[in-house]
A tleap script that builds the chain and sets N, CA, C and O, in Angstrom:
source leaprc.protein.ff14SB
mol = sequence {
  NMET GLN ASP ARG ARG VAL ALA ALA ALA ARG
  LEU TRP ALA ILE GLN GLN GLU LEU GLN ARG
  ILE GLU GLN TRP LYS LEU ALA ASP LEU GLN
  ARG GLN LEU GLY GLU LEU GLU GLN GLN GLN
  GLN GLY LEU LEU ARG ALA PRO ILE ASP VAL
  ASP GLU LEU GLN ASP LEU LEU LEU ALA ALA
  ARG ALA ARG ARG LEU GLN ARG LEU ALA GLN
  GLU ILE ALA ARG VAL ARG GLN GLN SER GLU
  GLN GLN ALA ARG GLN LEU MET GLN GLN THR
  GLY ARG ALA LYS LEU ALA ALA ASN LEU SER
  GLN ARG ALA ASP ARG ASP ALA ARG ARG VAL
  ALA GLU GLY LYS GLU LEU SER ARG LEU LEU
  GLU GLU SER VAL GLY ARG ALA LEU GLN ALA
  SER GLY LYS ILE ALA GLY CARG
}
set mol.1.N position { -16.819 5.178 48.950 }
set mol.1.CA position { -16.515 4.687 50.174 }
set mol.1.C position { -16.481 3.144 50.224 }
set mol.1.O position { -15.750 2.640 51.077 }
set mol.2.N position { -17.215 2.311 49.379 }
set mol.2.CA position { -17.171 0.825 49.048 }
set mol.2.C position { -15.658 0.836 48.712 }
set mol.2.O position { -14.886 0.409 49.570 }
set mol.3.N position { -15.267 1.204 47.758 }
set mol.3.CA position { -13.584 1.247 47.749 }
set mol.3.C position { -12.705 0.930 48.720 }
set mol.3.O position { -12.074 -0.083 49.021 }
set mol.4.N position { -12.820 2.167 49.196 }
set mol.4.CA position { -12.336 2.089 50.364 }
set mol.4.C position { -12.327 1.174 51.609 }
set mol.4.O position { -11.559 0.851 52.515 }
set mol.5.N position { -13.452 0.950 51.227 }
set mol.5.CA position { -14.239 -0.532 52.669 }
set mol.5.C position { -12.987 -1.754 52.022 }
set mol.5.O position { -12.037 -2.203 52.664 }
set mol.6.N position { -13.334 -2.056 50.683 }
set mol.6.CA position { -12.590 -3.138 49.809 }
set mol.6.C position { -11.082 -3.020 50.286 }
set mol.6.O position { -10.524 -3.956 50.859 }
set mol.7.N position { -10.480 -1.864 50.026 }
set mol.7.CA position { -9.015 -1.576 50.073 }
set mol.7.C position { -8.575 -1.708 51.161 }
set mol.7.O position { -7.414 -2.116 51.166 }
set mol.8.N position { -9.129 -1.488 52.351 }
set mol.8.CA position { -8.580 -1.641 53.830 }
set mol.8.C position { -9.075 -3.183 53.852 }
set mol.8.O position { -8.139 -3.944 54.098 }
set mol.9.N position { -10.164 -3.746 53.680 }
set mol.9.CA position { -10.370 -4.967 54.170 }
set mol.9.C position { -8.846 -5.907 53.251 }
set mol.9.O position { -8.224 -6.539 54.105 }
set mol.10.N position { -8.355 -6.045 52.139 }
set mol.10.CA position { -7.457 -6.357 51.589 }
set mol.10.C position { -5.880 -5.772 52.140 }
set mol.10.O position { -4.910 -6.502 51.933 }
set mol.11.N position { -5.712 -4.645 52.732 }
set mol.11.CA position { -4.839 -4.260 52.856 }
set mol.11.C position { -4.823 -5.324 54.429 }
set mol.11.O position { -3.854 -5.970 54.828 }
set mol.12.N position { -5.689 -5.267 54.847 }
set mol.12.CA position { -5.710 -5.941 56.259 }
set mol.12.C position { -5.096 -7.382 56.044 }
set mol.12.O position { -4.136 -7.825 56.674 }
set mol.13.N position { -5.872 -8.116 54.952 }
set mol.13.CA position { -5.668 -9.721 54.786 }
set mol.13.C position { -3.899 -9.573 54.617 }
set mol.13.O position { -3.075 -10.317 55.149 }
set mol.14.N position { -3.686 -8.699 53.954 }
set mol.14.CA position { -2.286 -9.052 53.178 }
set mol.14.C position { -1.247 -8.567 54.712 }
set mol.14.O position { -0.134 -9.040 54.945 }
set mol.15.N position { -1.668 -7.967 55.221 }
set mol.15.CA position { -0.537 -7.767 56.696 }
set mol.15.C position { -0.929 -8.551 57.391 }
set mol.15.O position { -0.084 -8.567 58.285 }
set mol.16.N position { -1.954 -9.543 57.721 }
set mol.16.CA position { -2.190 -10.628 58.551 }
set mol.16.C position { -0.874 -11.678 57.802 }
set mol.16.O position { 0.092 -12.025 58.482 }
set mol.17.N position { -1.002 -12.014 56.608 }
set mol.17.CA position { -0.598 -12.699 56.235 }
set mol.17.C position { 1.444 -12.512 56.090 }
set mol.17.O position { 2.296 -13.397 56.148 }
set mol.18.N position { 1.564 -11.371 55.941 }
set mol.18.CA position { 2.754 -10.919 56.538 }
set mol.18.C position { 3.202 -11.563 57.624 }
set mol.18.O position { 4.102 -12.388 57.781 }
set mol.19.N position { 2.320 -10.984 58.453 }
set mol.19.CA position { 3.019 -11.167 60.090 }
set mol.19.C position { 2.887 -12.853 60.503 }
set mol.19.O position { 3.501 -13.343 61.450 }
set mol.20.N position { 1.895 -13.686 59.533 }
set mol.20.CA position { 2.245 -15.060 59.912 }
set mol.20.C position { 3.566 -15.856 59.366 }
set mol.20.O position { 4.142 -16.863 59.778 }
set mol.21.N position { 3.874 -14.701 57.918 }
set mol.21.CA position { 5.796 -15.390 56.972 }
set mol.21.C position { 6.573 -14.601 58.341 }
set mol.21.O position { 7.634 -15.166 58.603 }
set mol.22.N position { 6.303 -13.553 59.158 }
set mol.22.CA position { 7.651 -13.224 60.365 }
set mol.22.C position { 7.741 -14.049 61.145 }
set mol.22.O position { 8.839 -14.361 61.608 }
set mol.23.N position { 6.155 -14.869 61.654 }
set mol.23.CA position { 6.064 -15.868 62.827 }
set mol.23.C position { 6.759 -17.336 62.186 }
set mol.23.O position { 7.669 -17.892 62.801 }
set mol.24.N position { 6.316 -17.794 61.106 }
set mol.24.CA position { 7.344 -18.748 60.412 }
set mol.24.C position { 8.573 -18.388 60.751 }
set mol.24.O position { 9.166 -18.934 61.681 }
set mol.25.N position { 9.081 -17.440 60.038 }
set mol.25.CA position { 10.380 -17.334 60.123 }
set mol.25.C position { 11.174 -17.306 61.491 }
set mol.25.O position { 12.180 -17.987 61.687 }
set mol.26.N position { 10.627 -16.467 62.394 }
set mol.26.CA position { 10.783 -16.834 63.746 }
set mol.26.C position { 11.284 -17.983 64.426 }
set mol.26.O position { 12.372 -18.176 64.969 }
set mol.27.N position { 9.825 -19.034 64.229 }
set mol.27.CA position { 10.239 -20.430 64.904 }
set mol.27.C position { 11.218 -21.541 64.250 }
set mol.27.O position { 11.489 -22.591 64.834 }
set mol.28.N position { 11.653 -21.240 63.143 }
set mol.28.CA position { 12.126 -21.422 61.870 }
set mol.28.C position { 13.749 -21.181 62.752 }
set mol.28.O position { 14.398 -22.074 63.296 }
set mol.29.N position { 13.960 -20.313 62.704 }
set mol.29.CA position { 15.141 -19.917 63.569 }
set mol.29.C position { 15.413 -20.548 64.899 }
set mol.29.O position { 16.357 -21.211 65.331 }
set mol.30.N position { 14.315 -20.142 65.397 }
set mol.30.CA position { 14.581 -20.888 66.885 }
set mol.30.C position { 14.653 -22.488 66.972 }
set mol.30.O position { 15.467 -23.038 67.714 }
set mol.31.N position { 13.805 -23.162 66.216 }
set mol.31.CA position { 14.429 -24.437 65.771 }
set mol.31.C position { 15.771 -24.890 65.427 }
set mol.31.O position { 16.313 -25.865 65.948 }
set mol.32.N position { 16.387 -24.002 64.357 }
set mol.32.CA position { 17.768 -24.034 64.372 }
set mol.32.C position { 18.580 -23.726 65.337 }
set mol.32.O position { 19.565 -24.462 65.404 }
set mol.33.N position { 18.513 -22.901 66.103 }
set mol.33.CA position { 18.914 -22.377 67.499 }
set mol.33.C position { 18.872 -23.649 68.378 }
set mol.33.O position { 19.862 -23.976 69.032 }
set mol.34.N position { 17.676 -24.400 68.395 }
set mol.34.CA position { 17.628 -25.772 69.423 }
set mol.34.C position { 18.631 -26.455 69.158 }
set mol.34.O position { 19.528 -26.780 69.936 }
set mol.35.N position { 18.486 -26.800 67.622 }
set mol.35.CA position { 19.253 -28.256 66.934 }
set mol.35.C position { 20.576 -27.707 66.994 }
set mol.35.O position { 21.415 -28.584 66.787 }
set mol.36.N position { 21.144 -26.391 67.236 }
set mol.36.CA position { 22.425 -26.534 66.961 }
set mol.36.C position { 23.471 -26.399 68.787 }
set mol.36.O position { 24.646 -26.376 69.152 }
set mol.37.N position { 22.119 -26.348 69.395 }
set mol.37.CA position { 22.584 -25.855 70.984 }
set mol.37.C position { 22.891 -27.392 71.098 }
set mol.37.O position { 23.866 -27.782 71.740 }
set mol.38.N position { 21.901 -28.391 70.358 }
set mol.38.CA position { 21.820 -29.828 71.049 }
set mol.38.C position { 23.215 -30.539 70.276 }
set mol.38.O position { 23.698 -31.496 70.881 }
set mol.39.N position { 23.842 -30.148 69.059 }
set mol.39.CA position { 25.133 -30.723 68.932 }
set mol.39.C position { 25.999 -29.905 69.633 }
set mol.39.O position { 27.103 -30.449 69.647 }
set mol.40.N position { 26.006 -29.104 70.081 }
set mol.40.CA position { 27.059 -28.378 71.196 }
set mol.40.C position { 26.699 -29.234 72.163 }
set mol.40.O position { 27.576 -30.097 72.174 }
set mol.41.N position { 26.000 -29.443 72.873 }
set mol.41.CA position { 25.697 -30.293 73.867 }
set mol.41.C position { 26.490 -31.726 73.470 }
set mol.41.O position { 27.321 -32.116 74.291 }
set mol.42.N position { 26.283 -32.510 72.287 }
set mol.42.CA position { 26.688 -33.546 72.467 }
set mol.42.C position { 28.173 -33.747 72.220 }
set mol.42.O position { 28.848 -34.738 72.497 }
set mol.43.N position { 28.649 -32.314 71.493 }
set mol.43.CA position { 30.093 -32.575 71.743 }
set mol.43.C position { 31.072 -32.240 72.821 }
set mol.43.O position { 32.266 -32.500 72.972 }
set mol.44.N position { 29.925 -31.386 73.731 }
set mol.44.CA position { 30.892 -31.464 74.959 }
set mol.44.C position { 30.641 -32.594 76.108 }
set mol.44.O position { 31.103 -32.653 77.247 }
set mol.45.N position { 29.819 -33.403 75.472 }
set mol.45.CA position { 29.334 -34.529 76.420 }
set mol.45.C position { 29.979 -35.606 76.052 }
set mol.45.O position { 29.780 -36.567 76.795 }
set mol.46.N position { 30.841 -35.828 74.969 }
set mol.46.CA position { 31.165 -36.932 74.232 }
set mol.46.C position { 32.793 -37.525 74.604 }
set mol.46.O position { 33.883 -37.039 74.303 }
set mol.47.N position { 32.523 -38.504 75.214 }
set mol.47.CA position { 34.194 -38.950 75.855 }
set mol.47.C position { 34.700 -39.452 74.748 }
set mol.47.O position { 34.351 -39.961 73.683 }
set mol.48.N position { 35.915 -39.052 75.522 }
set mol.48.CA position { 37.082 -39.373 74.091 }
set mol.48.C position { 38.102 -40.652 74.751 }
set mol.48.O position { 38.623 -40.263 75.796 }
set mol.49.N position { 38.400 -41.725 74.471 }
set mol.49.CA position { 38.862 -42.877 75.320 }
set mol.49.C position { 39.978 -43.251 74.601 }
set mol.49.O position { 40.510 -44.255 75.076 }
set mol.50.N position { 40.532 -42.791 73.605 }
set mol.50.CA position { 41.574 -43.700 72.676 }
set mol.50.C position { 42.722 -42.536 72.781 }
set mol.50.O position { 42.677 -41.526 72.079 }
set mol.51.N position { 43.853 -42.814 73.828 }
set mol.51.CA position { 44.778 -42.041 74.141 }
set mol.51.C position { 45.710 -41.359 73.007 }
set mol.51.O position { 45.929 -40.153 73.120 }
set mol.52.N position { 46.215 -41.998 72.031 }
set mol.52.CA position { 46.670 -41.430 70.746 }
set mol.52.C position { 46.136 -40.784 70.100 }
set mol.52.O position { 46.795 -39.975 69.446 }
set mol.53.N position { 44.411 -40.821 69.934 }
set mol.53.CA position { 43.902 -40.419 69.049 }
set mol.53.C position { 43.308 -38.739 69.961 }
set mol.53.O position { 42.885 -37.835 69.241 }
set mol.54.N position { 43.348 -38.572 71.206 }
set mol.54.CA position { 42.726 -37.793 71.864 }
set mol.54.C position { 43.362 -36.251 71.440 }
set mol.54.O position { 42.650 -35.262 71.268 }
set mol.55.N position { 44.481 -36.262 71.343 }
set mol.55.CA position { 45.155 -35.079 70.877 }
set mol.55.C position { 44.180 -34.442 69.908 }
set mol.55.O position { 43.635 -33.350 70.069 }
set mol.56.N position { 44.028 -35.271 68.873 }
set mol.56.CA position { 43.818 -35.055 67.308 }
set mol.56.C position { 42.413 -35.067 67.246 }
set mol.56.O position { 41.966 -34.888 66.113 }
set mol.57.N position { 41.598 -35.226 68.140 }
set mol.57.CA position { 40.208 -36.062 68.479 }
set mol.57.C position { 39.948 -34.257 68.880 }
set mol.57.O position { 39.414 -33.507 68.063 }
set mol.58.N position { 40.415 -33.793 70.212 }
set mol.58.CA position { 40.544 -32.904 70.699 }
set mol.58.C position { 40.175 -31.275 70.263 }
set mol.58.O position { 39.464 -30.323 70.583 }
set mol.59.N position { 41.337 -31.763 69.173 }
set mol.59.CA position { 41.384 -30.306 68.449 }
set mol.59.C position { 40.175 -30.286 67.714 }
set mol.59.O position { 39.479 -29.272 67.774 }
set mol.60.N position { 39.754 -31.431 66.904 }
set mol.60.CA position { 38.708 -31.185 65.801 }
set mol.60.C position { 37.505 -31.146 66.766 }
set mol.60.O position { 36.521 -30.911 66.065 }
set mol.61.N position { 37.138 -31.270 68.061 }
set mol.61.CA position { 36.162 -30.769 68.655 }
set mol.61.C position { 36.076 -29.582 68.938 }
set mol.61.O position { 35.077 -28.870 68.831 }
set mol.62.N position { 37.180 -29.282 69.338 }
set mol.62.CA position { 37.595 -27.839 69.439 }
set mol.62.C position { 36.553 -26.419 68.489 }
set mol.62.O position { 35.715 -25.580 68.820 }
set mol.63.N position { 37.360 -26.906 67.003 }
set mol.63.CA position { 37.042 -26.578 65.696 }
set mol.63.C position { 35.660 -26.263 65.760 }
set mol.63.O position { 35.062 -25.217 65.509 }
set mol.64.N position { 35.182 -27.632 66.234 }
set mol.64.CA position { 33.646 -27.676 65.618 }
set mol.64.C position { 32.862 -26.982 66.827 }
set mol.64.O position { 31.727 -26.619 66.519 }
set mol.65.N position { 33.203 -26.762 67.977 }
set mol.65.CA position { 32.829 -26.227 68.921 }
set mol.65.C position { 32.521 -24.867 68.695 }
set mol.65.O position { 31.424 -24.334 68.863 }
set mol.66.N position { 33.725 -24.266 68.243 }
set mol.66.CA position { 33.985 -22.710 67.683 }
set mol.66.C position { 33.292 -22.819 66.922 }
set mol.66.O position { 32.231 -22.469 67.439 }
set mol.67.N position { 33.025 -23.212 65.492 }
set mol.67.CA position { 32.196 -23.134 64.500 }
set mol.67.C position { 30.504 -23.086 65.092 }
set mol.67.O position { 29.527 -22.431 64.729 }
set mol.68.N position { 30.709 -24.085 66.136 }
set mol.68.CA position { 28.673 -24.047 66.525 }
set mol.68.C position { 28.755 -22.911 67.288 }
set mol.68.O position { 27.717 -22.254 67.207 }
set mol.69.N position { 29.731 -22.347 68.116 }
set mol.69.CA position { 29.228 -21.188 68.761 }
set mol.69.C position { 29.289 -20.119 67.568 }
set mol.69.O position { 28.604 -19.144 67.877 }
set mol.70.N position { 29.639 -20.036 66.827 }
set mol.70.CA position { 29.484 -18.796 65.876 }
set mol.70.C position { 28.405 -18.921 65.252 }
set mol.70.O position { 27.677 -17.939 65.107 }
set mol.71.N position { 28.032 -20.275 64.696 }
set mol.71.CA position { 26.828 -20.505 64.017 }
set mol.71.C position { 25.806 -19.991 65.043 }
set mol.71.O position { 25.079 -19.070 64.671 }
set mol.72.N position { 25.620 -20.607 66.643 }
set mol.72.CA position { 24.524 -19.938 67.692 }
set mol.72.C position { 24.570 -18.697 67.604 }
set mol.72.O position { 23.534 -18.070 67.823 }
set mol.73.N position { 25.853 -17.960 67.238 }
set mol.73.CA position { 25.762 -16.146 67.500 }
set mol.73.C position { 25.026 -15.991 66.813 }
set mol.73.O position { 24.014 -15.504 67.317 }
set mol.74.N position { 24.963 -16.219 65.483 }
set mol.74.CA position { 24.845 -15.734 64.182 }
set mol.74.C position { 23.322 -15.908 64.235 }
set mol.74.O position { 22.607 -14.935 63.990 }
set mol.75.N position { 22.702 -17.299 64.594 }
set mol.75.CA position { 21.429 -17.610 65.088 }
set mol.75.C position { 20.439 -16.874 65.742 }
set mol.75.O position { 19.254 -16.663 65.485 }
set mol.76.N position { 21.306 -16.475 66.787 }
set mol.76.CA position { 20.420 -15.962 67.881 }
set mol.76.C position { 20.441 -14.382 67.359 }
set mol.76.O position { 19.443 -13.754 67.713 }
set mol.77.N position { 21.259 -13.755 66.699 }
set mol.77.CA position { 21.518 -12.601 66.628 }
set mol.77.C position { 20.050 -12.298 65.248 }
set mol.77.O position { 19.328 -11.300 65.246 }
set mol.78.N position { 19.980 -13.256 64.407 }
set mol.78.CA position { 19.073 -13.350 63.433 }
set mol.78.C position { 17.654 -13.724 63.977 }
set mol.78.O position { 16.555 -13.349 63.568 }
set mol.79.N position { 17.984 -14.597 65.053 }
set mol.79.CA position { 16.259 -14.910 65.761 }
set mol.79.C position { 15.979 -13.128 66.165 }
set mol.79.O position { 15.000 -12.531 65.717 }
set mol.80.N position { 16.837 -12.579 66.912 }
set mol.80.CA position { 16.414 -11.373 67.454 }
set mol.80.C position { 16.051 -10.116 66.880 }
set mol.80.O position { 15.542 -9.211 67.540 }
set mol.81.N position { 16.382 -10.028 65.294 }
set mol.81.CA position { 15.974 -9.438 64.634 }
set mol.81.C position { 14.822 -9.772 63.930 }
set mol.81.O position { 14.301 -8.786 63.407 }
set mol.82.N position { 14.078 -11.137 63.681 }
set mol.82.CA position { 12.979 -11.850 63.257 }
set mol.82.C position { 12.296 -11.377 64.288 }
set mol.82.O position { 11.241 -10.892 63.877 }
set mol.83.N position { 12.441 -11.266 65.793 }
set mol.83.CA position { 11.453 -10.925 66.536 }
set mol.83.C position { 11.031 -9.426 66.664 }
set mol.83.O position { 10.041 -8.969 67.236 }
set mol.84.N position { 11.952 -8.820 66.041 }
set mol.84.CA position { 11.853 -7.250 66.330 }
set mol.84.C position { 10.622 -7.104 64.965 }
set mol.84.O position { 9.561 -6.482 65.009 }
set mol.85.N position { 11.161 -7.859 63.869 }
set mol.85.CA position { 10.418 -7.449 62.493 }
set mol.85.C position { 8.808 -8.155 62.704 }
set mol.85.O position { 7.780 -7.808 62.122 }
set mol.86.N position { 8.945 -9.059 63.555 }
set mol.86.CA position { 7.671 -9.878 63.729 }
set mol.86.C position { 6.824 -8.384 64.614 }
set mol.86.O position { 5.914 -7.720 64.118 }
set mol.87.N position { 7.296 -8.215 65.656 }
set mol.87.CA position { 6.700 -6.793 66.635 }
set mol.87.C position { 6.323 -5.848 65.725 }
set mol.87.O position { 5.214 -5.335 65.872 }
set mol.88.N position { 7.060 -5.493 64.760 }
set mol.88.CA position { 6.894 -4.344 63.840 }
set mol.88.C position { 5.230 -4.910 62.553 }
set mol.88.O position { 4.225 -4.215 62.400 }
set mol.89.N position { 5.384 -5.730 62.148 }
set mol.89.CA position { 4.440 -6.717 60.855 }
set mol.89.C position { 3.056 -6.563 61.945 }
set mol.89.O position { 2.132 -5.886 61.494 }
set mol.90.N position { 2.881 -7.129 63.285 }
set mol.90.CA position { 2.077 -6.718 64.316 }
set mol.90.C position { 1.770 -5.781 64.098 }
set mol.90.O position { 0.849 -5.494 63.333 }
set mol.91.N position { 2.591 -4.884 64.829 }
set mol.91.CA position { 1.698 -3.522 64.359 }
set mol.91.C position { 1.189 -2.790 62.992 }
set mol.91.O position { 0.244 -2.009 62.878 }
set mol.92.N position { 1.700 -3.063 62.418 }
set mol.92.CA position { 1.262 -3.163 60.800 }
set mol.92.C position { -0.224 -3.853 60.807 }
set mol.92.O position { -1.336 -3.355 60.630 }
set mol.93.N position { 0.086 -4.842 61.009 }
set mol.93.CA position { -1.580 -5.639 61.044 }
set mol.93.C position { -2.347 -5.008 61.764 }
set mol.93.O position { -3.458 -4.697 61.333 }
set mol.94.N position { -1.929 -4.656 63.073 }
set mol.94.CA position { -2.796 -3.941 63.971 }
set mol.94.C position { -3.583 -2.478 63.043 }
set mol.94.O position { -4.697 -2.047 63.340 }
set mol.95.N position { -3.008 -2.098 62.296 }
set mol.95.CA position { -3.097 -0.916 61.969 }
set mol.95.C position { -4.010 -1.060 61.187 }
set mol.95.O position { -5.012 -0.379 61.408 }
set mol.96.N position { -4.019 -2.184 59.734 }
set mol.96.CA position { -4.573 -2.300 58.964 }
set mol.96.C position { -5.734 -2.733 59.329 }
set mol.96.O position { -6.628 -2.443 58.533 }
set mol.97.N position { -6.153 -3.511 60.537 }
set mol.97.CA position { -7.368 -3.999 60.945 }
set mol.97.C position { -8.061 -2.807 61.462 }
set mol.97.O position { -9.273 -2.951 61.307 }
set mol.98.N position { -7.712 -1.500 62.107 }
set mol.98.CA position { -8.186 -0.370 62.706 }
set mol.98.C position { -8.816 0.659 61.470 }
set mol.98.O position { -9.742 1.456 61.616 }
set mol.99.N position { -7.924 0.361 60.039 }
set mol.99.CA position { -8.573 1.224 59.017 }
set mol.99.C position { -9.275 0.628 58.662 }
set mol.99.O position { -10.086 1.370 58.109 }
set mol.100.N position { -9.745 -0.876 58.534 }
set mol.100.CA position { -10.556 -1.949 57.900 }
set mol.100.C position { -11.686 -1.350 58.808 }
set mol.100.O position { -12.433 -0.478 58.364 }
set mol.101.N position { -11.803 -1.846 60.127 }
set mol.101.CA position { -12.887 -1.462 60.640 }
set mol.101.C position { -13.183 -0.174 60.536 }
set mol.101.O position { -14.387 -0.041 60.321 }
set mol.102.N position { -12.581 0.885 60.598 }
set mol.102.CA position { -13.096 2.301 60.542 }
set mol.102.C position { -13.785 2.703 59.346 }
set mol.102.O position { -14.725 3.492 59.441 }
set mol.103.N position { -13.389 2.208 58.125 }
set mol.103.CA position { -13.703 1.789 56.579 }
set mol.103.C position { -15.417 1.183 56.922 }
set mol.103.O position { -16.484 1.796 56.932 }
set mol.104.N position { -15.173 0.087 57.114 }
set mol.104.CA position { -16.807 -0.723 57.479 }
set mol.104.C position { -17.655 0.258 58.399 }
set mol.104.O position { -18.808 0.587 58.119 }
set mol.105.N position { -16.947 0.704 59.560 }
set mol.105.CA position { -17.973 2.192 60.148 }
set mol.105.C position { -18.095 3.122 59.182 }
set mol.105.O position { -19.252 3.534 59.268 }
set mol.106.N position { -17.593 3.619 58.402 }
set mol.106.CA position { -18.117 4.483 57.887 }
set mol.106.C position { -19.073 4.376 56.486 }
set mol.106.O position { -20.047 5.003 56.069 }
set mol.107.N position { -18.477 3.540 56.121 }
set mol.107.CA position { -19.444 2.899 55.323 }
set mol.107.C position { -21.090 2.273 56.007 }
set mol.107.O position { -22.001 1.992 55.228 }
set mol.108.N position { -21.223 2.154 57.269 }
set mol.108.CA position { -22.501 1.476 57.470 }
set mol.108.C position { -23.452 3.201 57.870 }
set mol.108.O position { -24.670 3.377 57.847 }
set mol.109.N position { -22.084 4.481 58.286 }
set mol.109.CA position { -22.974 5.275 58.689 }
set mol.109.C position { -23.376 6.226 57.235 }
set mol.109.O position { -24.211 7.112 57.051 }
set mol.110.N position { -22.475 5.652 56.437 }
set mol.110.CA position { -23.286 6.404 55.030 }
set mol.110.C position { -24.571 5.654 54.801 }
set mol.110.O position { -25.614 6.196 54.434 }
set mol.111.N position { -24.463 4.723 54.976 }
set mol.111.CA position { -26.004 3.642 54.443 }
set mol.111.C position { -26.927 4.273 55.284 }
set mol.111.O position { -27.977 4.818 54.945 }
set mol.112.N position { -26.360 4.135 56.641 }
set mol.112.CA position { -27.981 4.713 57.724 }
set mol.112.C position { -28.128 5.974 57.451 }
set mol.112.O position { -29.275 6.323 57.731 }
set mol.113.N position { -27.276 7.107 56.889 }
set mol.113.CA position { -27.640 8.380 56.505 }
set mol.113.C position { -28.272 8.292 55.372 }
set mol.113.O position { -28.962 9.296 55.196 }
set mol.114.N position { -28.359 7.356 54.321 }
set mol.114.CA position { -28.735 7.531 53.306 }
set mol.114.C position { -30.447 6.710 53.343 }
set mol.114.O position { -31.415 6.759 52.584 }
set mol.115.N position { -30.210 6.126 54.398 }
set mol.115.CA position { -31.841 5.310 54.745 }
set mol.115.C position { -32.440 5.950 55.617 }
set mol.115.O position { -33.645 5.708 55.684 }
set mol.116.N position { -31.874 6.991 56.607 }
set mol.116.CA position { -32.467 8.010 56.869 }
set mol.116.C position { -33.207 9.148 56.351 }
set mol.116.O position { -34.198 9.691 56.837 }
set mol.117.N position { -32.520 9.444 55.205 }
set mol.117.CA position { -32.795 10.262 53.912 }
set mol.117.C position { -33.738 10.057 53.553 }
set mol.117.O position { -34.633 10.896 53.452 }
set mol.118.N position { -33.842 8.607 53.181 }
set mol.118.CA position { -35.104 8.240 52.199 }
set mol.118.C position { -36.335 8.156 52.991 }
set mol.118.O position { -37.421 8.351 52.445 }
set mol.119.N position { -36.237 7.854 54.350 }
set mol.119.CA position { -37.598 7.330 55.493 }
set mol.119.C position { -37.717 9.311 55.608 }
set mol.119.O position { -38.536 9.899 54.902 }
set mol.120.N position { -37.132 9.796 56.217 }
set mol.120.CA position { -37.699 11.289 55.938 }
set mol.120.C position { -38.387 11.719 55.002 }
set mol.120.O position { -39.432 12.311 55.272 }
set mol.121.N position { -37.993 11.541 53.687 }
set mol.121.CA position { -38.484 12.073 52.366 }
set mol.121.C position { -40.017 11.175 52.185 }
set mol.121.O position { -41.092 11.651 51.821 }
set mol.122.N position { -39.835 10.292 52.417 }
set mol.122.CA position { -41.193 9.634 52.219 }
set mol.122.C position { -42.106 10.135 53.318 }
set mol.122.O position { -43.228 10.581 53.080 }
set mol.123.N position { -41.643 10.057 54.393 }
set mol.123.CA position { -42.482 10.546 55.639 }
set mol.123.C position { -42.940 11.770 55.608 }
set mol.123.O position { -44.027 12.067 56.102 }
set mol.124.N position { -42.055 12.728 54.945 }
set mol.124.CA position { -42.681 14.084 54.823 }
set mol.124.C position { -43.360 14.146 53.396 }
set mol.124.O position { -44.204 15.012 53.166 }
set mol.125.N position { -42.911 13.034 52.244 }
set mol.125.CA position { -44.246 13.242 50.844 }
set mol.125.C position { -45.456 12.775 51.206 }
set mol.125.O position { -46.507 13.031 50.619 }
set mol.126.N position { -45.302 11.921 52.405 }
set mol.126.CA position { -47.037 11.162 52.595 }
set mol.126.C position { -47.551 12.277 53.433 }
set mol.126.O position { -48.771 12.436 53.385 }
set mol.127.N position { -46.994 12.933 54.051 }
set mol.127.CA position { -47.408 14.378 55.017 }
set mol.127.C position { -47.866 15.640 54.080 }
set mol.127.O position { -48.696 16.482 54.424 }
set mol.128.N position { -47.243 15.615 52.962 }
set mol.128.CA position { -47.480 16.827 52.205 }
set mol.128.C position { -48.569 16.200 51.106 }
set mol.128.O position { -49.216 16.974 50.401 }
set mol.129.N position { -48.695 15.091 51.025 }
set mol.129.CA position { -49.525 14.332 50.107 }
set mol.129.C position { -51.151 14.561 51.035 }
set mol.129.O position { -52.195 14.901 50.479 }
set mol.130.N position { -51.031 14.329 52.259 }
set mol.130.CA position { -52.347 13.789 53.148 }
set mol.130.C position { -52.692 15.556 53.705 }
set mol.130.O position { -53.790 15.759 54.224 }
set mol.131.N position { -52.076 16.293 53.610 }
set mol.131.CA position { -52.284 18.011 53.956 }
set mol.131.C position { -52.889 18.006 52.624 }
set mol.131.O position { -54.113 18.056 52.749 }
set mol.132.N position { -52.444 17.956 51.130 }
set mol.132.CA position { -52.851 18.741 50.376 }
set mol.132.C position { -54.296 18.209 49.873 }
set mol.132.O position { -54.965 18.943 49.145 }
set mol.133.N position { -54.827 16.810 50.298 }
set mol.133.CA position { -56.072 16.105 50.246 }
set mol.133.C position { -56.961 16.727 51.206 }
set mol.133.O position { -58.117 16.979 50.866 }
set mol.134.N position { -56.543 17.001 52.372 }
set mol.134.CA position { -57.259 17.706 53.091 }
set mol.134.C position { -57.706 19.097 52.846 }
set mol.134.O position { -58.901 19.388 52.906 }
set mol.135.N position { -56.639 20.104 52.527 }
set mol.135.CA position { -56.531 21.184 51.896 }
set mol.135.C position { -57.999 21.490 50.417 }
set mol.135.O position { -58.822 22.354 50.115 }
set mol.136.N position { -57.552 20.190 49.949 }
set mol.136.CA position { -58.665 20.002 48.473 }
set mol.136.C position { -59.978 19.874 48.914 }
set mol.136.O position { -60.754 20.398 48.114 }
set mol.137.N position { -60.552 19.353 49.928 }
set mol.137.CA position { -62.118 19.050 50.553 }
set mol.137.C position { -62.527 19.979 50.231 }
set mol.137.O position { -63.705 20.247 50.463 }
savepdb mol mol.pdb
quit
């Protein structure tokens, strides 16, 4: 019973750590997405003043915006996938917590049952000794 409790507690701790890792991954993807969107907005708002370079700069800006849009789409997709993985990991962590709590509860019940048996044996033993003393008189 003790082995089951220890294993369940260890499983719970591992699942909690995995959940934290999934949360960190999601936070990093969201940070990357924010940075990419800021770059995209910066390029969209940047003015072009020089007429001769306008075509060249517009083409470069368009290519950069296209790459940023692709990167944003990729990071968004990864972020959504990471959110799903985090939800799954959270479910596994909750399951591990329930298993750990159940193992603790079962171990307490076994210990309480043993204690009750010991107390009953002591009580019955004393009663038998007391009745033997009375019968022996």
